[in-house]
C-alpha positions as CSV (number, residue, x, y, z in Angstrom):
1,M,-93.4,-125.0,-18.3
2,S,-94.6,-121.5,-17.6
3,Q,-93.5,-120.1,-14.1
4,A,-94.0,-117.2,-12.1
5,P,-91.0,-114.9,-12.3
6,S,-88.6,-115.0,-9.7
7,P,-88.8,-112.2,-7.2
8,Q,-85.9,-109.8,-7.3
9,N,-83.2,-110.3,-4.8
10,P,-80.2,-108.4,-6.1
11,L,-77.7,-109.3,-3.1
12,Q,-78.5,-112.9,-3.7
13,G,-78.2,-112.7,-7.3
14,M,-74.8,-111.0,-7.1
15,A,-73.5,-113.6,-4.6
16,I,-74.5,-116.5,-7.1
17,M,-73.1,-114.6,-10.2
18,A,-69.7,-113.9,-8.2
19,G,-69.6,-117.7,-7.0
20,A,-70.2,-118.9,-10.7
21,M,-67.5,-116.8,-11.9
22,V,-65.0,-117.8,-9.5
23,I,-65.9,-121.6,-10.3
24,L,-66.0,-121.3,-14.2
25,P,-62.3,-120.8,-14.7
26,A,-61.8,-124.1,-12.9
27,M,-63.3,-125.7,-16.1
28,D,-60.5,-124.2,-18.4
29,A,-57.9,-125.2,-15.9
30,I,-59.1,-128.7,-16.1
31,A,-59.0,-128.5,-20.1
32,K,-55.3,-127.3,-19.7
33,Y,-54.5,-129.9,-17.3
34,M,-55.9,-132.6,-19.6
35,A,-54.0,-131.1,-22.7
36,T,-50.6,-130.8,-20.7
37,F,-50.2,-133.7,-18.3
38,E,-52.9,-136.2,-20.0
39,S,-51.9,-135.5,-23.5
40,M,-55.7,-135.3,-24.6
41,S,-56.3,-133.1,-27.6
42,P,-58.4,-130.0,-26.9
43,G,-61.0,-131.2,-29.5
44,Q,-61.6,-134.5,-27.4
45,V,-61.7,-132.4,-24.2
46,T,-64.3,-130.2,-25.7
47,F,-66.4,-133.1,-26.8
48,Y,-66.2,-134.5,-23.4
49,R,-67.2,-131.1,-21.9
50,F,-70.5,-131.0,-23.7
51,F,-71.2,-134.9,-23.6
52,F,-70.6,-135.0,-19.8
53,Q,-72.6,-131.8,-19.2
54,L,-75.5,-133.8,-20.8
55,V,-74.7,-136.9,-18.6
56,C,-74.7,-134.8,-15.4
57,T,-77.7,-132.7,-16.2
58,L,-80.2,-134.6,-18.4
59,P,-81.3,-136.9,-15.6
60,V,-82.2,-134.1,-13.3
61,L,-84.0,-132.3,-16.1
62,F,-85.9,-135.2,-17.0
63,A,-87.0,-136.0,-13.4
64,I,-88.4,-132.5,-13.1
65,F,-89.8,-131.5,-16.2
66,R,-89.7,-134.9,-18.3
67,W,-89.8,-134.4,-22.1
68,K,-90.9,-130.7,-21.8
69,A,-87.3,-129.8,-21.3
70,L,-86.8,-130.5,-25.1
71,S,-90.0,-128.8,-26.4
72,A,-88.4,-126.1,-27.8
73,K,-90.3,-123.5,-30.0
74,R,-87.2,-122.6,-31.8
75,P,-85.2,-125.8,-32.0
76,W,-82.8,-125.0,-34.9
77,M,-81.8,-121.7,-33.3
78,N,-81.1,-123.3,-30.1
79,L,-79.1,-126.0,-31.7
80,L,-77.2,-123.3,-33.6
81,R,-76.6,-121.6,-30.2
82,G,-75.1,-125.0,-29.2
83,A,-72.8,-125.3,-32.2
84,L,-71.6,-121.7,-31.7
85,H,-70.8,-122.6,-28.0
86,G,-69.0,-125.6,-28.9
87,A,-66.9,-123.8,-31.5
88,A,-66.1,-121.1,-29.1
89,S,-65.2,-123.7,-26.5
90,L,-62.9,-125.6,-28.8
91,L,-61.0,-122.4,-29.7
92,F,-60.7,-121.4,-26.0
93,F,-59.3,-124.8,-25.1
94,V,-56.8,-124.9,-28.0
95,A,-55.9,-121.5,-26.7
96,V,-55.1,-122.5,-23.0
97,K,-53.3,-125.6,-24.2
98,Y,-50.5,-123.2,-25.5
99,M,-51.0,-120.0,-23.5
100,P,-51.2,-118.9,-19.9
101,L,-54.9,-118.8,-18.5
102,A,-54.9,-115.2,-17.5
103,D,-53.7,-114.3,-21.0
104,V,-56.5,-116.1,-22.7
105,F,-59.1,-114.8,-20.5
106,A,-57.7,-111.1,-20.6
107,I,-58.1,-111.5,-24.6
108,Y,-61.4,-113.3,-24.5
109,F,-62.9,-110.3,-22.7
110,V,-63.1,-108.2,-25.8
111,E,-66.3,-110.1,-26.1
112,P,-68.6,-107.4,-24.6
113,F,-67.2,-104.9,-27.2
114,M,-68.0,-107.3,-29.9
115,L,-71.5,-108.0,-28.6
116,T,-72.1,-104.3,-28.1
117,T,-71.1,-103.7,-31.9
118,L,-73.4,-106.6,-33.1
119,S,-76.4,-105.2,-31.2
120,A,-75.7,-101.8,-32.7
121,L,-75.5,-103.2,-36.3
122,F,-78.4,-105.8,-36.2
123,L,-80.7,-105.0,-33.5
124,G,-80.7,-101.1,-33.8
125,D,-79.2,-100.5,-30.3
126,K,-78.2,-96.9,-29.8
127,V,-74.5,-96.8,-29.1
128,G,-73.0,-93.3,-28.5
129,W,-69.6,-91.9,-29.0
130,R,-68.3,-92.8,-25.6
131,R,-69.1,-96.3,-25.9
132,W,-67.6,-96.4,-29.3
133,T,-64.4,-95.0,-27.8
134,A,-64.5,-97.3,-25.0
135,I,-64.7,-100.2,-27.4
136,V,-61.7,-99.0,-29.4
137,V,-59.6,-98.4,-26.2
138,G,-60.6,-101.9,-25.2
139,F,-59.4,-103.4,-28.4
140,G,-56.4,-101.4,-27.7
141,G,-55.9,-103.0,-24.2
142,A,-56.2,-106.5,-25.9
143,M,-53.4,-105.5,-28.3
144,I,-51.2,-104.9,-25.3
145,V,-51.8,-108.4,-24.1
146,I,-51.7,-110.1,-27.6
147,Q,-48.5,-108.5,-28.9
148,P,-45.8,-110.3,-26.5
149,S,-48.1,-113.5,-26.8
150,Y,-48.1,-113.2,-30.6
151,E,-44.2,-113.2,-30.7
152,I,-44.1,-116.4,-28.4
153,F,-47.2,-118.2,-29.8
154,G,-47.8,-116.7,-33.4
155,L,-51.4,-117.2,-34.6
156,K,-52.4,-119.2,-31.7
157,A,-52.5,-115.8,-29.8
158,L,-55.5,-114.8,-31.9
159,L,-57.5,-117.7,-30.9
160,P,-59.3,-115.9,-27.8
161,V,-60.3,-113.2,-30.2
162,F,-62.1,-115.7,-32.5
163,C,-63.6,-117.4,-29.5
164,A,-64.9,-114.1,-28.2
165,F,-66.5,-113.5,-31.6
166,L,-68.3,-116.8,-31.8
167,F,-69.4,-116.4,-28.2
168,S,-70.8,-112.9,-28.8
169,L,-72.7,-114.6,-31.8
170,Y,-74.0,-117.0,-29.2
171,L,-75.0,-114.2,-26.8
172,F,-76.6,-112.4,-29.7
173,L,-78.6,-115.3,-30.5
174,N,-79.9,-115.4,-27.0
175,R,-81.3,-111.8,-27.1
176,A,-82.5,-112.7,-30.9
177,I,-84.6,-115.6,-29.4
178,G,-85.9,-113.4,-26.7
179,E,-88.3,-115.3,-24.2
180,A,-89.6,-117.8,-26.8
181,D,-88.2,-120.7,-24.8
182,S,-87.4,-121.0,-21.2
183,P,-83.8,-120.8,-20.0
184,L,-83.8,-124.6,-19.2
185,T,-84.9,-125.6,-22.6
186,M,-82.4,-123.3,-24.1
187,Q,-79.5,-124.7,-22.2
188,T,-80.6,-128.3,-22.7
189,M,-81.0,-127.8,-26.5
190,A,-77.7,-125.9,-26.6
191,G,-76.0,-128.9,-24.8
192,I,-77.2,-131.2,-27.5
193,G,-76.3,-128.9,-30.2
194,G,-72.9,-128.6,-28.8
195,T,-72.3,-132.3,-28.3
196,L,-73.3,-133.0,-31.9
197,F,-71.2,-130.2,-33.4
198,M,-68.2,-131.3,-31.5
199,G,-68.6,-134.9,-32.3
200,A,-68.6,-134.1,-36.0
201,A,-65.8,-131.7,-35.7
202,L,-63.6,-134.2,-33.7
203,L,-64.2,-137.0,-36.3
204,G,-63.6,-134.5,-39.2
205,G,-60.4,-133.2,-37.7
206,N,-59.2,-136.8,-36.6
207,A,-59.6,-137.9,-40.1
208,L,-57.5,-134.9,-41.4
209,A,-54.7,-135.9,-38.7
210,I,-54.8,-132.6,-37.1
211,P,-53.0,-133.2,-33.7
212,D,-55.5,-131.0,-31.9
213,F,-58.4,-133.3,-32.8
214,E,-56.8,-136.6,-32.0
215,V,-59.5,-139.1,-30.6
216,S,-58.7,-140.5,-27.4
217,L,-60.1,-142.1,-24.2
218,P,-59.0,-141.0,-20.6
219,S,-55.5,-142.6,-19.9
220,S,-56.0,-142.7,-16.0
221,A,-58.8,-142.6,-13.4
222,L,-57.8,-139.0,-12.6
223,G,-58.5,-138.0,-16.0
224,L,-62.0,-139.6,-16.0
225,V,-62.8,-137.8,-12.7
226,L,-61.5,-134.5,-14.2
227,L,-63.6,-134.9,-17.2
228,L,-66.7,-135.6,-15.1
229,A,-66.0,-132.5,-13.2
230,L,-65.5,-130.6,-16.3
231,G,-69.1,-131.6,-17.4
232,T,-70.6,-131.1,-14.0
233,I,-69.1,-127.5,-13.6
234,S,-70.0,-126.7,-17.0
235,G,-73.6,-127.7,-16.6
236,Y,-74.3,-126.4,-12.9
237,A,-72.3,-123.4,-13.0
238,H,-74.2,-122.1,-16.1
239,M,-77.4,-122.8,-14.2
240,L,-76.4,-120.6,-11.6
241,V,-75.7,-117.8,-13.9
242,V,-79.2,-118.4,-15.2
243,R,-80.6,-118.4,-11.6
244,A,-78.6,-115.1,-10.9
245,F,-79.9,-113.4,-14.1
246,R,-83.5,-114.1,-12.5
247,L,-82.8,-112.5,-9.3
248,A,-80.9,-109.3,-10.4
249,P,-80.7,-107.1,-13.6
250,L,-78.1,-107.6,-16.2
251,S,-76.6,-104.5,-15.7
252,L,-75.8,-105.0,-12.0
253,L,-74.4,-108.6,-12.7
254,A,-72.3,-107.9,-15.7
255,P,-69.3,-106.5,-13.9
256,F,-68.9,-109.8,-12.0
257,Q,-67.9,-111.5,-15.1
258,Y,-64.3,-109.9,-14.6
259,F,-64.1,-112.1,-11.5
260,E,-63.0,-114.8,-14.0
261,I,-59.6,-113.0,-14.5
262,I,-58.9,-113.2,-10.9
263,S,-59.7,-116.8,-10.4
264,A,-57.9,-117.8,-13.8
265,T,-54.7,-115.9,-12.6
266,I,-54.6,-117.8,-9.3
267,L,-55.3,-121.1,-11.0
268,G,-52.8,-120.5,-13.7
269,Y,-50.0,-119.5,-11.2
270,V,-50.8,-122.3,-8.7
271,L,-51.2,-125.2,-11.1
272,F,-48.9,-124.1,-14.1
273,N,-46.8,-121.4,-12.7
274,D,-48.1,-118.9,-15.1
275,F,-48.5,-115.2,-14.1
276,P,-49.0,-112.2,-16.3
277,N,-45.9,-109.8,-16.8
278,P,-46.4,-105.9,-15.8
279,S,-47.2,-105.1,-19.4
280,K,-50.1,-107.5,-19.7
281,W,-51.3,-106.3,-16.4
282,I,-51.6,-102.8,-18.0
283,G,-53.6,-104.3,-20.9
284,I,-55.9,-106.3,-18.5
285,F,-56.6,-103.3,-16.6
286,I,-57.6,-101.4,-19.8
287,I,-59.8,-104.3,-21.0
288,V,-61.5,-104.3,-17.7
289,A,-61.9,-100.7,-17.2
290,S,-63.2,-100.1,-20.8
291,G,-65.8,-103.1,-20.2
292,L,-67.0,-101.6,-16.9
293,F,-67.5,-98.3,-18.6
294,I,-69.7,-99.9,-21.5
295,I,-71.6,-101.6,-18.8
296,W,-72.2,-98.3,-16.6
297,R,-73.1,-96.4,-19.9
298,E,-75.6,-99.2,-20.7
299,R,-77.2,-98.7,-17.2
300,V,-77.6,-95.1,-17.6
301,Q,-79.1,-95.3,-21.1
302,S,-81.5,-97.9,-19.7
303,K,-82.4,-95.6,-16.7
304,S,-82.6,-92.7,-19.2
305,L,-84.9,-94.6,-21.5
306,K,-87.2,-95.8,-18.7
307,S,-87.5,-92.3,-17.3
308,S,-88.5,-90.9,-21.0
309,E,-91.3,-93.7,-21.3
310,A,-92.7,-93.3,-17.7
311,P,-96.2,-91.3,-17.8
312,A,-96.1,-87.7,-16.9
């Protein structure tokens, strides 16, 4: 499966990344719609998200790569990545059932702060006082968004925080695995891991009579179409992200993640009549500004490191 590295094309990479970030919140809007109007539990929606992702992508992968798509050098770590992604998606879908989309996304974007912290603690990445300050300020912005949501929704308002932590662990494993496996293999194995994890979680939660884990089939043709769309968006939009990262550097693409807040706000308003109030916009601005500062400092540090390693 060895392939020549894709030639760098930053403009194309940025365009693909922006498109993927605009599309991905549609997946969460579908999850909220299924819970709100189709009375499907978030646990069941999350299972279908990974199951239909495999249904939609595996035939294409096998047609191109045959069984090599599953020949992972680190299968257990990739399955663990899938389980973490499944758990994070579950918490996110439970959160969007009860909370406005834009609020959930805003709180979720503490994830870059958590990933930076994990990298500093376990991978030895150097994080200066400026970035630590940005992390603290970013969490402060999240508290501004969480506080009124907590008064309305209680502990459910903290679900996006736990989701962000699990997803940061998922991304951390991506860095830990490095280039041992191809992105295609990693995504395929993660899809399998997510499906297996959610199948077990769904059955366990349903056995304990937890409402958000109720097992059900789609109650309408529209529901089935939306679930198929959910899996398709999940599989192919993430492939666009992989493609974007091959065309442009991470530091250039990372800011485009915040496009998701814009798309989520529009979808939340159009579909569910949800719109952040002024105080939440302040919190969103603080989170985005802090995240962009961390990304900028990461880029500066990377350039400085490359300059110091360059031969005199």
